[in-house]
C-alpha positions as CSV (number, residue, x, y, z in Angstrom):
1,M,90.9,230.7,-50.6
2,I,93.7,228.5,-49.7
3,W,94.8,225.8,-52.0
4,N,97.3,223.2,-52.3
5,R,99.4,223.5,-55.6
6,K,97.2,221.1,-57.1
7,E,94.4,223.0,-56.9
8,I,95.9,225.9,-58.4
9,Q,97.2,224.2,-61.5
10,E,93.8,222.6,-62.1
11,Y,92.3,226.6,-61.7
12,L,95.0,228.3,-64.1
13,S,94.4,225.5,-66.2
14,S,91.1,227.4,-66.5
15,K,92.0,230.9,-67.2
16,T,93.3,233.1,-70.2
17,E,96.7,234.9,-70.1
18,E,94.5,238.3,-69.9
19,D,94.0,237.0,-66.6
20,I,95.7,238.3,-63.3
21,F,96.4,237.1,-60.2
22,E,97.7,237.4,-57.0
23,I,99.9,234.5,-55.4
24,K,101.2,234.8,-52.0
25,K,103.0,231.9,-50.2
26,K,102.0,230.5,-46.6
27,N,104.2,228.5,-44.4
28,K,102.9,226.7,-42.5
29,K,104.2,227.6,-38.6
30,S,103.1,226.4,-35.4
31,I,100.8,228.5,-33.4
32,R,101.2,228.7,-29.7
33,S,100.6,226.3,-27.8
34,L,97.9,225.4,-25.1
35,R,100.3,225.7,-21.8
36,Q,101.1,229.3,-23.4
37,N,97.5,230.6,-24.7
38,N,96.5,229.2,-20.8
39,Y,98.9,231.3,-19.2
40,Y,97.6,234.1,-20.9
41,F,94.2,233.8,-19.9
42,W,94.2,232.5,-16.6
43,V,97.5,234.2,-15.9
44,V,98.3,237.5,-17.6
45,V,95.4,238.6,-18.3
46,P,93.8,237.9,-14.8
47,I,96.7,239.6,-13.6
48,I,96.6,242.6,-15.4
49,S,92.9,242.7,-15.5
50,E,92.7,243.1,-11.0
51,F,95.7,245.9,-11.1
52,H,93.0,248.2,-14.1
53,W,89.9,246.8,-12.4
54,F,88.7,245.9,-16.3
55,N,86.9,242.5,-17.2
56,L,88.9,240.0,-19.2
57,I,87.8,240.8,-22.1
58,E,88.6,244.3,-21.9
59,T,91.7,243.6,-20.2
60,H,92.6,241.6,-23.5
61,E,91.0,243.8,-25.8
62,L,93.6,246.5,-24.5
63,I,96.9,244.3,-25.3
64,K,96.0,243.8,-28.4
65,G,95.1,248.0,-28.8
66,L,98.7,248.5,-27.4
67,F,100.6,246.2,-29.0
68,K,98.9,246.7,-32.8
69,I,97.8,243.0,-32.7
70,E,94.1,242.5,-34.5
71,T,94.2,238.6,-33.2
72,T,96.4,236.5,-30.9
73,T,94.9,233.4,-32.3
74,W,97.5,232.9,-35.3
75,L,101.0,233.9,-33.5
76,D,103.0,231.0,-33.2
77,T,105.1,229.9,-30.6
78,W,108.1,232.6,-30.7
79,E,105.8,234.8,-31.9
80,F,103.8,234.2,-28.4
81,K,106.7,234.5,-26.4
82,W,107.8,237.8,-27.8
83,L,104.5,239.2,-27.0
84,M,104.4,237.8,-22.9
85,E,108.2,239.5,-22.3
86,Q,107.0,243.2,-23.7
87,I,104.1,242.8,-21.5
88,I,105.5,241.5,-18.4
89,D,108.3,244.0,-19.2
90,M,105.6,246.7,-19.9
91,W,103.7,246.0,-16.6
92,R,106.8,246.2,-14.5
93,N,108.4,249.1,-15.7
94,R,105.7,250.8,-16.0
95,Y,102.9,250.1,-13.4
96,K,105.2,247.8,-11.1
97,V,103.1,244.9,-11.3
98,E,105.3,241.5,-11.4
99,I,103.5,239.1,-13.6
100,P,104.8,235.8,-13.2
101,K,106.6,234.3,-16.3
102,P,106.0,230.6,-17.1
103,D,109.8,228.9,-15.0
104,D,109.5,231.1,-12.4
105,K,108.3,229.6,-8.8
106,R,105.6,232.3,-8.0
107,L,103.5,231.1,-10.7
108,F,102.3,228.3,-8.6
109,D,102.0,231.2,-5.6
110,Y,99.4,232.9,-7.6
111,I,97.6,229.7,-9.3
112,D,97.7,228.4,-5.5
113,K,95.8,231.4,-4.1
114,Q,93.6,231.8,-7.2
115,W,92.2,228.2,-5.7
């Protein structure tokens, strides 16, 4: 359960001193952008999928397994950017597969070929 400060105070006021709690503070963070999400699922995953002959879901699961990530959903923009850099480097170095970066002109060439 996620509560704000007021809800926590109200809940704790009804408890005794014998009760034990664990409280974790979570900071709000900006989750990955829609642009990052589109780049990952429309460019990165399909290129890797085509190389390994996996479907898109299998490829996404492969990436999560390789990088020991349970889900990419809650990565913030910086974490997601780091992950994309690691993926691009890994496939370039291991398999000689070039994945265009978001700011790379080849990205538009790749997209044009898909349509």
